[in-house]
N, CA, C and O atoms as CSV, one atom per row, in Angstrom:
chain,resi,resn,atom,element,x,y,z
A,1,MET,N,N,1.335,3.644,16.244
A,1,MET,CA,C,2.284,3.825,15.164
A,1,MET,C,C,1.992,5.166,14.489
A,1,MET,O,O,0.835,5.542,14.300
A,2,ASP,N,N,3.052,5.870,14.134
A,2,ASP,CA,C,2.890,7.135,13.421
A,2,ASP,C,C,3.338,6.962,11.970
A,2,ASP,O,O,3.785,5.887,11.572
A,3,ILE,N,N,3.213,8.025,11.193
A,3,ILE,CA,C,3.477,7.943,9.757
A,3,ILE,C,C,4.949,7.645,9.464
A,3,ILE,O,O,5.252,6.882,8.547
A,4,GLN,N,N,5.863,8.237,10.232
A,4,GLN,CA,C,7.289,7.988,9.995
A,4,GLN,C,C,7.663,6.541,10.298
A,4,GLN,O,O,8.421,5.921,9.552
A,5,THR,N,N,7.138,6.016,11.377
A,5,THR,CA,C,7.421,4.633,11.738
A,5,THR,C,C,6.866,3.679,10.685
A,5,THR,O,O,7.525,2.706,10.319
A,6,ALA,N,N,5.675,3.951,10.204
A,6,ALA,CA,C,5.066,3.096,9.184
A,6,ALA,C,C,5.890,3.107,7.904
A,6,ALA,O,O,6.130,2.052,7.316
A,7,VAL,N,N,6.326,4.281,7.467
A,7,VAL,CA,C,7.121,4.372,6.244
A,7,VAL,C,C,8.446,3.632,6.418
A,7,VAL,O,O,8.859,2.881,5.534
A,8,ARG,N,N,9.111,3.841,7.552
A,8,ARG,CA,C,10.379,3.141,7.800
A,8,ARG,C,C,10.178,1.625,7.840
A,8,ARG,O,O,10.990,0.872,7.302
A,9,THR,N,N,9.102,1.186,8.474
A,9,THR,CA,C,8.839,-0.248,8.579
A,9,THR,C,C,8.580,-0.856,7.207
A,9,THR,O,O,9.147,-1.895,6.869
A,10,VAL,N,N,7.730,-0.214,6.419
A,10,VAL,CA,C,7.390,-0.767,5.107
A,10,VAL,C,C,8.605,-0.748,4.184
A,10,VAL,O,O,8.858,-1.727,3.483
A,11,LEU,N,N,9.353,0.337,4.172
A,11,LEU,CA,C,10.537,0.392,3.314
A,11,LEU,C,C,11.630,-0.550,3.813
A,11,LEU,O,O,12.415,-1.064,3.016
A,12,GLY,N,N,11.687,-0.779,5.121
A,12,GLY,CA,C,12.635,-1.734,5.674
A,12,GLY,C,C,12.310,-3.166,5.287
A,12,GLY,O,O,13.194,-4.020,5.226
A,13,LYS,N,N,11.038,-3.421,5.026
A,13,LYS,CA,C,10.583,-4.741,4.567
A,13,LYS,C,C,10.182,-4.624,3.096
A,13,LYS,O,O,9.092,-5.045,2.709
A,14,TYR,N,N,11.058,-4.055,2.289
A,14,TYR,CA,C,10.764,-3.643,0.912
A,14,TYR,C,C,9.951,-4.671,0.126
A,14,TYR,O,O,8.926,-4.326,-0.462
A,15,ALA,N,N,10.388,-5.910,0.110
A,15,ALA,CA,C,9.683,-6.946,-0.648
A,15,ALA,C,C,9.427,-8.165,0.229
A,15,ALA,O,O,9.497,-9.299,-0.245
A,16,THR,N,N,9.132,-7.937,1.498
A,16,THR,CA,C,8.862,-9.022,2.435
A,16,THR,C,C,7.366,-9.289,2.476
A,16,THR,O,O,6.581,-8.464,2.946
A,17,PHE,N,N,6.990,-10.452,1.979
A,17,PHE,CA,C,5.582,-10.808,1.925
A,17,PHE,C,C,5.167,-11.687,3.098
A,17,PHE,O,O,4.000,-12.064,3.206
A,18,THR,N,N,6.107,-12.016,3.976
A,18,THR,CA,C,5.793,-12.827,5.153
A,18,THR,C,C,5.589,-11.909,6.351
A,18,THR,O,O,6.040,-10.764,6.361
A,19,GLY,N,N,4.909,-12.426,7.343
A,19,GLY,CA,C,4.650,-11.626,8.530
A,19,GLY,C,C,3.296,-10.939,8.431
A,19,GLY,O,O,2.463,-11.269,7.588
A,20,ARG,N,N,3.111,-9.983,9.313
A,20,ARG,CA,C,1.829,-9.287,9.393
A,20,ARG,C,C,2.057,-7.790,9.453
A,20,ARG,O,O,3.093,-7.335,9.937
A,21,ALA,N,N,1.096,-7.022,8.965
A,21,ALA,CA,C,1.126,-5.560,9.039
A,21,ALA,C,C,-0.141,-5.103,9.745
A,21,ALA,O,O,-1.245,-5.489,9.359
A,22,SER,N,N,0.014,-4.292,10.764
A,22,SER,CA,C,-1.148,-3.814,11.515
A,22,SER,C,C,-1.971,-2.859,10.660
A,22,SER,O,O,-1.516,-2.363,9.629
A,23,ARG,N,N,-3.170,-2.623,11.107
A,23,ARG,CA,C,-4.055,-1.717,10.385
A,23,ARG,C,C,-3.463,-0.319,10.329
A,23,ARG,O,O,-3.519,0.336,9.289
A,24,SER,N,N,-2.893,0.145,11.440
A,24,SER,CA,C,-2.305,1.493,11.440
A,24,SER,C,C,-1.094,1.572,10.523
A,24,SER,O,O,-0.898,2.579,9.842
A,25,GLU,N,N,-0.282,0.522,10.498
A,25,GLU,CA,C,0.877,0.521,9.597
A,25,GLU,C,C,0.427,0.658,8.148
A,25,GLU,O,O,0.988,1.458,7.400
A,26,TYR,N,N,-0.568,-0.106,7.749
A,26,TYR,CA,C,-1.039,-0.056,6.366
A,26,TYR,C,C,-1.606,1.321,6.011
A,26,TYR,O,O,-1.258,1.887,4.974
A,27,TRP,N,N,-2.464,1.851,6.857
A,27,TRP,CA,C,-3.138,3.093,6.502
A,27,TRP,C,C,-2.225,4.312,6.604
A,27,TRP,O,O,-2.395,5.267,5.847
A,28,TRP,N,N,-1.249,4.297,7.534
A,28,TRP,CA,C,-0.276,5.384,7.542
A,28,TRP,C,C,0.577,5.325,6.289
A,28,TRP,O,O,0.888,6.364,5.707
A,29,TRP,N,N,0.960,4.129,5.860
A,29,TRP,CA,C,1.709,3.964,4.614
A,29,TRP,C,C,0.886,4.484,3.437
A,29,TRP,O,O,1.403,5.202,2.582
A,30,PHE,N,N,-0.384,4.124,3.397
A,30,PHE,CA,C,-1.265,4.557,2.322
A,30,PHE,C,C,-1.334,6.086,2.261
A,30,PHE,O,O,-1.246,6.664,1.178
A,31,LEU,N,N,-1.490,6.737,3.408
A,31,LEU,CA,C,-1.541,8.200,3.452
A,31,LEU,C,C,-0.217,8.806,2.995
A,31,LEU,O,O,-0.210,9.783,2.246
A,32,ALA,N,N,0.894,8.240,3.437
A,32,ALA,CA,C,2.212,8.754,3.025
A,32,ALA,C,C,2.381,8.636,1.519
A,32,ALA,O,O,2.892,9.558,0.883
A,33,MET,N,N,1.964,7.526,0.943
A,33,MET,CA,C,2.107,7.347,-0.512
A,33,MET,C,C,1.170,8.278,-1.277
A,33,MET,O,O,1.525,8.769,-2.348
A,34,LEU,N,N,-0.001,8.520,-0.745
A,34,LEU,CA,C,-0.927,9.461,-1.377
A,34,LEU,C,C,-0.335,10.869,-1.402
A,34,LEU,O,O,-0.363,11.535,-2.437
A,35,LEU,N,N,0.195,11.321,-0.277
A,35,LEU,CA,C,0.808,12.654,-0.203
A,35,LEU,C,C,2.052,12.744,-1.084
A,35,LEU,O,O,2.271,13.758,-1.747
A,36,PHE,N,N,2.864,11.693,-1.093
A,36,PHE,CA,C,4.061,11.661,-1.928
A,36,PHE,C,C,3.694,11.734,-3.404
A,36,PHE,O,O,4.342,12.442,-4.176
A,37,ASN,N,N,2.654,11.000,-3.796
A,37,ASN,CA,C,2.202,11.011,-5.187
A,37,ASN,C,C,1.689,12.400,-5.580
A,37,ASN,O,O,1.994,12.884,-6.670
A,38,LEU,N,N,0.924,13.035,-4.715
A,38,LEU,CA,C,0.437,14.386,-5.011
A,38,LEU,C,C,1.592,15.368,-5.152
A,38,LEU,O,O,1.587,16.212,-6.047
A,39,PHE,N,N,2.583,15.258,-4.268
A,39,PHE,CA,C,3.765,16.110,-4.340
A,39,PHE,C,C,4.492,15.911,-5.675
A,39,PHE,O,O,4.882,16.887,-6.317
A,40,LEU,N,N,4.675,14.662,-6.092
A,40,LEU,CA,C,5.362,14.395,-7.360
A,40,LEU,C,C,4.570,14.888,-8.556
A,40,LEU,O,O,5.158,15.336,-9.541
A,41,ARG,N,N,3.268,14.817,-8.493
A,41,ARG,CA,C,2.444,15.334,-9.596
A,41,ARG,C,C,2.580,16.851,-9.728
A,41,ARG,O,O,2.598,17.382,-10.839
A,42,VAL,N,N,2.676,17.545,-8.594
A,42,VAL,CA,C,2.873,18.996,-8.636
A,42,VAL,C,C,4.243,19.308,-9.240
A,42,VAL,O,O,4.366,20.203,-10.076
A,43,ILE,N,N,5.266,18.574,-8.819
A,43,ILE,CA,C,6.610,18.775,-9.366
A,43,ILE,C,C,6.625,18.457,-10.860
A,43,ILE,O,O,7.215,19.201,-11.643
A,44,ASP,N,N,5.988,17.368,-11.259
A,44,ASP,CA,C,5.905,17.009,-12.681
A,44,ASP,C,C,5.242,18.110,-13.493
A,44,ASP,O,O,5.724,18.464,-14.569
A,45,ALA,N,N,4.145,18.652,-12.990
A,45,ALA,CA,C,3.431,19.711,-13.706
A,45,ALA,C,C,4.286,20.967,-13.809
A,45,ALA,O,O,4.276,21.646,-14.836
A,46,ALA,N,N,5.029,21.280,-12.742
A,46,ALA,CA,C,5.867,22.483,-12.756
A,46,ALA,C,C,7.067,22.320,-13.688
A,46,ALA,O,O,7.445,23.264,-14.382
A,47,VAL,N,N,7.661,21.142,-13.707
A,47,VAL,CA,C,8.877,20.936,-14.496
A,47,VAL,C,C,8.564,20.611,-15.947
A,47,VAL,O,O,9.181,21.166,-16.856
A,48,PHE,N,N,7.617,19.721,-16.170
A,48,PHE,CA,C,7.349,19.247,-17.524
A,48,PHE,C,C,6.134,19.888,-18.174
A,48,PHE,O,O,5.895,19.689,-19.365
A,49,GLY,N,N,5.373,20.645,-17.421
A,49,GLY,CA,C,4.178,21.284,-17.956
A,49,GLY,C,C,2.994,20.340,-17.912
A,49,GLY,O,O,3.140,19.124,-18.033
A,50,ALA,N,N,1.840,20.911,-17.741
A,50,ALA,CA,C,0.617,20.109,-17.598
A,50,ALA,C,C,0.286,19.334,-18.860
A,50,ALA,O,O,-0.308,18.258,-18.786
A,51,GLU,N,N,0.660,19.862,-20.018
A,51,GLU,CA,C,0.318,19.184,-21.270
A,51,GLU,C,C,1.284,18.051,-21.614
A,51,GLU,O,O,1.066,17.334,-22.590
A,52,ALA,N,N,2.344,17.878,-20.832
A,52,ALA,CA,C,3.342,16.845,-21.124
A,52,ALA,C,C,2.886,15.444,-20.697
A,52,ALA,O,O,3.513,14.451,-21.067
A,53,PHE,N,N,1.811,15.362,-19.929
A,53,PHE,CA,C,1.354,14.047,-19.475
A,53,PHE,C,C,-0.142,14.068,-19.249
A,53,PHE,O,O,-0.767,15.117,-19.094
A,54,ASP,N,N,-0.685,12.869,-19.237
A,54,ASP,CA,C,-2.112,12.701,-18.958
A,54,ASP,C,C,-2.345,12.920,-17.465
A,54,ASP,O,O,-1.534,12.474,-16.652
A,55,GLY,N,N,-3.405,13.579,-17.091
A,55,GLY,CA,C,-3.685,13.871,-15.695
A,55,GLY,C,C,-3.922,12.640,-14.835
A,55,GLY,O,O,-3.746,12.703,-13.618
A,56,GLN,N,N,-4.317,11.520,-15.435
A,56,GLN,CA,C,-4.586,10.318,-14.658
A,56,GLN,C,C,-3.321,9.515,-14.353
A,56,GLN,O,O,-3.183,8.977,-13.254
A,57,THR,N,N,-2.415,9.429,-15.293
A,57,THR,CA,C,-1.236,8.587,-15.081
A,57,THR,C,C,-0.102,9.327,-14.402
A,57,THR,O,O,0.763,8.687,-13.804
A,58,GLY,N,N,-0.073,10.616,-14.468
A,58,GLY,CA,C,1.009,11.371,-13.861
A,58,GLY,C,C,2.164,11.547,-14.819
A,58,GLY,O,O,2.163,11.002,-15.923
A,59,GLY,N,N,3.145,12.308,-14.390
A,59,GLY,CA,C,4.305,12.572,-15.220
A,59,GLY,C,C,5.402,11.561,-14.972
A,59,GLY,O,O,5.196,10.548,-14.304
A,60,PRO,N,N,6.582,11.850,-15.525
A,60,PRO,CA,C,7.691,10.902,-15.419
A,60,PRO,C,C,8.125,10.618,-13.985
A,60,PRO,O,O,8.407,9.468,-13.649
A,61,LEU,N,N,8.184,11.630,-13.139
A,61,LEU,CA,C,8.603,11.404,-11.751
A,61,LEU,C,C,7.606,10.523,-11.006
A,61,LEU,O,O,8.000,9.604,-10.287
A,62,ALA,N,N,6.338,10.798,-11.175
A,62,ALA,CA,C,5.306,10.010,-10.505
A,62,ALA,C,C,5.295,8.572,-11.010
A,62,ALA,O,O,5.060,7.646,-10.233
A,63,MET,N,N,5.543,8.380,-12.279
A,63,MET,CA,C,5.543,7.029,-12.837
A,63,MET,C,C,6.758,6.224,-12.360
A,63,MET,O,O,6.636,5.036,-12.064
A,64,VAL,N,N,7.922,6.863,-12.286
A,64,VAL,CA,C,9.116,6.177,-11.786
A,64,VAL,C,C,8.925,5.814,-10.309
A,64,VAL,O,O,9.283,4.712,-9.893
A,65,ALA,N,N,8.370,6.722,-9.526
A,65,ALA,CA,C,8.125,6.446,-8.113
A,65,ALA,C,C,7.109,5.317,-7.952
A,65,ALA,O,O,7.274,4.460,-7.084
A,66,ALA,N,N,6.068,5.306,-8.771
A,66,ALA,CA,C,5.067,4.244,-8.697
A,66,ALA,C,C,5.697,2.887,-9.008
A,66,ALA,O,O,5.379,1.889,-8.360
A,67,LEU,N,N,6.574,2.851,-9.982
A,67,LEU,CA,C,7.255,1.605,-10.325
A,67,LEU,C,C,8.195,1.169,-9.195
A,67,LEU,O,O,8.253,-0.013,-8.857
A,68,ALA,N,N,8.927,2.122,-8.615
A,68,ALA,CA,C,9.864,1.805,-7.535
A,68,ALA,C,C,9.145,1.341,-6.272
A,68,ALA,O,O,9.692,0.549,-5.504
A,69,LEU,N,N,7.926,1.826,-6.052
A,69,LEU,CA,C,7.179,1.498,-4.830
A,69,LEU,C,C,6.130,0.410,-5.050
A,69,LEU,O,O,5.320,0.146,-4.162
A,70,LEU,N,N,6.139,-0.214,-6.211
A,70,LEU,CA,C,5.166,-1.272,-6.491
A,70,LEU,C,C,5.317,-2.450,-5.531
A,70,LEU,O,O,4.333,-2.901,-4.945
A,71,LEU,N,N,6.543,-2.951,-5.367
A,71,LEU,CA,C,6.756,-4.090,-4.467
A,71,LEU,C,C,6.407,-3.784,-3.015
A,71,LEU,O,O,5.728,-4.593,-2.384
A,72,PRO,N,N,6.844,-2.638,-2.448
A,72,PRO,CA,C,6.432,-2.369,-1.066
A,72,PRO,C,C,4.915,-2.237,-0.907
A,72,PRO,O,O,4.361,-2.663,0.106
A,73,ASN,N,N,4.244,-1.652,-1.898
A,73,ASN,CA,C,2.787,-1.533,-1.825
A,73,ASN,C,C,2.121,-2.908,-1.830
A,73,ASN,O,O,1.207,-3.160,-1.046
A,74,LEU,N,N,2.577,-3.792,-2.709
A,74,LEU,CA,C,2.029,-5.147,-2.741
A,74,LEU,C,C,2.344,-5.898,-1.451
A,74,LEU,O,O,1.483,-6.583,-0.899
A,75,ALA,N,N,3.580,-5.765,-0.974
A,75,ALA,CA,C,4.004,-6.497,0.215
A,75,ALA,C,C,3.207,-6.079,1.448
A,75,ALA,O,O,2.768,-6.935,2.217
A,76,VAL,N,N,3.015,-4.780,1.646
A,76,VAL,CA,C,2.282,-4.345,2.833
A,76,VAL,C,C,0.806,-4.742,2.728
A,76,VAL,O,O,0.176,-5.027,3.747
A,77,ALA,N,N,0.249,-4.765,1.525
A,77,ALA,CA,C,-1.141,-5.210,1.358
A,77,ALA,C,C,-1.266,-6.703,1.673
A,77,ALA,O,O,-2.230,-7.122,2.312
A,78,VAL,N,N,-0.302,-7.498,1.230
A,78,VAL,CA,C,-0.331,-8.933,1.523
A,78,VAL,C,C,-0.164,-9.161,3.023
A,78,VAL,O,O,-0.872,-9.980,3.608
A,79,ARG,N,N,0.768,-8.441,3.649
A,79,ARG,CA,C,0.946,-8.599,5.096
A,79,ARG,C,C,-0.297,-8.157,5.857
A,79,ARG,O,O,-0.627,-8.733,6.893
A,80,ARG,N,N,-0.990,-7.135,5.349
A,80,ARG,CA,C,-2.237,-6.687,6.002
A,80,ARG,C,C,-3.308,-7.773,5.890
A,80,ARG,O,O,-4.022,-8.041,6.856
A,81,LEU,N,N,-3.420,-8.393,4.722
A,81,LEU,CA,C,-4.380,-9.489,4.567
A,81,LEU,C,C,-4.046,-10.629,5.521
A,81,LEU,O,O,-4.944,-11.218,6.123
A,82,ARG,N,N,-2.777,-10.939,5.660
A,82,ARG,CA,C,-2.360,-12.012,6.571
A,82,ARG,C,C,-2.688,-11.644,8.012
A,82,ARG,O,O,-2.985,-12.522,8.822
A,83,ASP,N,N,-2.639,-10.360,8.337
A,83,ASP,CA,C,-2.975,-9.913,9.691
A,83,ASP,C,C,-4.452,-10.128,10.003
A,83,ASP,O,O,-4.825,-10.296,11.165
A,84,THR,N,N,-5.287,-10.125,8.976
A,84,THR,CA,C,-6.715,-10.375,9.169
A,84,THR,C,C,-7.050,-11.855,8.980
A,84,THR,O,O,-8.217,-12.218,8.835
A,85,ASP,N,N,-6.012,-12.715,8.983
A,85,ASP,CA,C,-6.141,-14.168,8.859
A,85,ASP,C,C,-6.660,-14.595,7.491
A,85,ASP,O,O,-7.451,-15.531,7.379
A,86,ARG,N,N,-6.202,-13.894,6.450
A,86,ARG,CA,C,-6.515,-14.268,5.080
A,86,ARG,C,C,-5.209,-14.509,4.334
A,86,ARG,O,O,-4.176,-13.930,4.670
A,87,SER,N,N,-5.262,-15.340,3.351
A,87,SER,CA,C,-4.084,-15.598,2.532
A,87,SER,C,C,-3.749,-14.356,1.704
A,87,SER,O,O,-4.638,-13.606,1.301
A,88,GLY,N,N,-2.470,-14.154,1.461
A,88,GLY,CA,C,-2.043,-13.036,0.624
A,88,GLY,C,C,-2.521,-13.154,-0.810
A,88,GLY,O,O,-2.592,-12.160,-1.533
A,89,TRP,N,N,-2.847,-14.358,-1.217
A,89,TRP,CA,C,-3.343,-14.560,-2.586
A,89,TRP,C,C,-4.691,-13.876,-2.811
A,89,TRP,O,O,-5.105,-13.691,-3.955
A,90,TRP,N,N,-5.379,-13.500,-1.732
A,90,TRP,CA,C,-6.650,-12.792,-1.878
A,90,TRP,C,C,-6.466,-11.419,-2.516
A,90,TRP,O,O,-7.449,-10.778,-2.888
A,91,ILE,N,N,-5.233,-10.961,-2.648
A,91,ILE,CA,C,-4.995,-9.684,-3.325
A,91,ILE,C,C,-5.456,-9.757,-4.784
A,91,ILE,O,O,-5.749,-8.735,-5.405
A,92,LEU,N,N,-5.515,-10.966,-5.313
A,92,LEU,CA,C,-5.969,-11.147,-6.693
A,92,LEU,C,C,-7.442,-10.807,-6.879
A,92,LEU,O,O,-7.921,-10.718,-8.009
A,93,ILE,N,N,-8.164,-10.618,-5.773
A,93,ILE,CA,C,-9.568,-10.216,-5.887
A,93,ILE,C,C,-9.690,-8.836,-6.538
A,93,ILE,O,O,-10.756,-8.465,-7.030
A,94,LEU,N,N,-8.597,-8.087,-6.536
A,94,LEU,CA,C,-8.590,-6.772,-7.176
A,94,LEU,C,C,-8.750,-6.874,-8.696
A,94,LEU,O,O,-9.012,-5.870,-9.358
A,95,LEU,N,N,-8.597,-8.061,-9.241
A,95,LEU,CA,C,-8.801,-8.249,-10.675
A,95,LEU,C,C,-10.281,-8.210,-11.061
A,95,LEU,O,O,-10.621,-8.079,-12.236
A,96,ILE,N,N,-11.152,-8.323,-10.060
A,96,ILE,CA,C,-12.597,-8.229,-10.304
A,96,ILE,C,C,-12.975,-6.748,-10.201
A,96,ILE,O,O,-12.807,-6.147,-9.140
A,97,PRO,N,N,-13.474,-6.160,-11.271
A,97,PRO,CA,C,-13.802,-4.735,-11.231
A,97,PRO,C,C,-14.860,-4.412,-10.170
A,97,PRO,O,O,-15.772,-5.203,-9.934
A,98,ILE,N,N,-14.733,-3.289,-9.561
A,98,ILE,CA,C,-15.613,-2.663,-8.577
A,98,ILE,C,C,-15.850,-3.543,-7.345
A,98,ILE,O,O,-15.421,-3.180,-6.250
A,99,ILE,N,N,-16.518,-4.685,-7.495
A,99,ILE,CA,C,-16.865,-5.506,-6.336
A,99,ILE,C,C,-15.608,-6.030,-5.652
A,99,ILE,O,O,-15.567,-6.123,-4.426
A,100,GLY,N,N,-14.590,-6.372,-6.425
A,100,GLY,CA,C,-13.333,-6.835,-5.856
A,100,GLY,C,C,-12.660,-5.756,-5.024
A,100,GLY,O,O,-12.121,-6.039,-3.954
A,101,TYR,N,N,-12.689,-4.516,-5.511
A,101,TYR,CA,C,-12.118,-3.399,-4.759
A,101,TYR,C,C,-12.872,-3.161,-3.455
A,101,TYR,O,O,-12.263,-2.894,-2.419
A,102,LEU,N,N,-14.186,-3.257,-3.510
A,102,LEU,CA,C,-14.983,-3.037,-2.303
A,102,LEU,C,C,-14.726,-4.116,-1.251
A,102,LEU,O,O,-14.616,-3.815,-0.063
A,103,ILE,N,N,-14.631,-5.357,-1.686
A,103,ILE,CA,C,-14.340,-6.442,-0.746
A,103,ILE,C,C,-12.946,-6.265,-0.158
A,103,ILE,O,O,-12.754,-6.418,1.048
A,104,PHE,N,N,-11.975,-5.943,-1.006
A,104,PHE,CA,C,-10.600,-5.745,-0.555
A,104,PHE,C,C,-10.526,-4.603,0.457
A,104,PHE,O,O,-9.853,-4.730,1.480
A,105,LEU,N,N,-11.196,-3.511,0.188
A,105,LEU,CA,C,-11.225,-2.379,1.109
A,105,LEU,C,C,-11.855,-2.788,2.440
A,105,LEU,O,O,-11.364,-2.404,3.501
A,106,TYR,N,N,-12.926,-3.553,2.389
A,106,TYR,CA,C,-13.569,-4.029,3.608
A,106,TYR,C,C,-12.594,-4.850,4.444
A,106,TYR,O,O,-12.540,-4.692,5.664
A,107,TRP,N,N,-11.828,-5.720,3.804
A,107,TRP,CA,C,-10.852,-6.536,4.526
A,107,TRP,C,C,-9.752,-5.675,5.128
A,107,TRP,O,O,-9.295,-5.948,6.238
A,108,LEU,N,N,-9.323,-4.644,4.419
A,108,LEU,CA,C,-8.233,-3.804,4.914
A,108,LEU,C,C,-8.623,-2.994,6.150
A,108,LEU,O,O,-7.762,-2.685,6.974
A,109,VAL,N,N,-9.878,-2.650,6.292
A,109,VAL,CA,C,-10.302,-1.852,7.446
A,109,VAL,C,C,-10.697,-2.716,8.644
A,109,VAL,O,O,-11.011,-2.186,9.709
A,110,GLN,N,N,-10.684,-4.043,8.480
A,110,GLN,CA,C,-11.017,-4.935,9.583
A,110,GLN,C,C,-9.930,-4.876,10.653
A,110,GLN,O,O,-8.762,-4.659,10.332
A,111,PRO,N,N,-10.298,-5.065,11.913
A,111,PRO,CA,C,-9.275,-5.120,12.971
A,111,PRO,C,C,-8.387,-6.353,12.798
A,111,PRO,O,O,-8.752,-7.320,12.130
A,112,SER,N,N,-7.225,-6.285,13.415
A,112,SER,CA,C,-6.285,-7.395,13.349
A,112,SER,C,C,-6.867,-8.626,14.042
A,112,SER,O,O,-7.639,-8.517,14.995
A,113,HIS,N,N,-6.485,-9.777,13.548
A,113,HIS,CA,C,-6.872,-11.036,14.181
A,113,HIS,C,C,-6.050,-11.158,15.453
A,113,HIS,O,O,-4.820,-11.182,15.397
A,114,GLU,N,N,-6.719,-11.235,16.602
A,114,GLU,CA,C,-6.030,-11.262,17.893
A,114,GLU,C,C,-5.240,-12.550,18.076
A,114,GLU,O,O,-5.666,-13.625,17.653
A,115,GLY,N,N,-4.093,-12.422,18.709
A,115,GLY,CA,C,-3.272,-13.587,19.019
A,115,GLY,C,C,-2.686,-14.225,17.776
A,115,GLY,O,O,-2.481,-13.575,16.751
A,116,GLU,N,N,-2.420,-15.526,17.898
A,116,GLU,CA,C,-1.845,-16.251,16.772
A,116,GLU,C,C,-2.897,-16.481,15.706
A,116,GLU,O,O,-4.072,-16.696,16.006
A,117,ASN,N,N,-2.464,-16.432,14.465
A,117,ASN,CA,C,-3.295,-16.909,13.393
A,117,ASN,C,C,-2.455,-17.891,12.592
A,117,ASN,O,O,-1.346,-18.224,13.009
A,118,ARG,N,N,-2.934,-18.348,11.491
A,118,ARG,CA,C,-2.199,-19.392,10.774
A,118,ARG,C,C,-0.966,-18.867,10.063
A,118,ARG,O,O,-0.253,-19.642,9.426
A,119,PHE,N,N,-0.691,-17.555,10.154
A,119,PHE,CA,C,0.437,-16.977,9.446
A,119,PHE,C,C,1.603,-16.599,10.348
A,119,PHE,O,O,2.738,-16.963,10.039
A,120,ASP,N,N,1.380,-15.896,11.435
A,120,ASP,CA,C,2.463,-15.446,12.302
A,120,ASP,C,C,1.901,-14.893,13.594
A,120,ASP,O,O,0.691,-14.845,13.814
A,121,GLU,N,N,2.828,-14.478,14.437
A,121,GLU,CA,C,2.456,-13.727,15.629
A,121,GLU,C,C,2.070,-12.304,15.208
A,121,GLU,O,O,2.516,-11.845,14.156
A,122,PRO,N,N,1.262,-11.600,15.991
A,122,PRO,CA,C,0.943,-10.204,15.663
A,122,PRO,C,C,2.207,-9.354,15.592
A,122,PRO,O,O,3.175,-9.600,16.311
A,123,SER,N,N,2.185,-8.343,14.710
A,123,SER,CA,C,3.368,-7.499,14.529
A,123,SER,C,C,3.571,-6.582,15.725
A,123,SER,O,O,4.705,-6.217,16.034
A,124,GLU,N,N,2.498,-6.206,16.399
A,124,GLU,CA,C,2.636,-5.322,17.573
A,124,GLU,C,C,1.656,-5.740,18.635
A,124,GLU,O,O,1.606,-5.130,19.703
């Protein structure tokens, strides 16, 4: 899977929390969103000025994009967890500071569960 295919797939399943997302689909999506966010921050700084917003939260364009892409980001993370044979509810582990993020990251980099799992057939 390449970056364009991953973006099309995730946006095509905008708020679909069922099914599975392969490791490559998730990480290509993550890279695309990282680059898109950096691009919007540069545009925000050029249009609104650096002093118009806090450097951590971003400007108006970055914030609107983050809000618009919240559901696809959650959906692809849940589908990725399901691909590793975990319930999507495990995304709530992110509510635990630091250790929750580390565990979640560990799960995201795990290979896909081969064959059938309790959620669906493999996506690819």
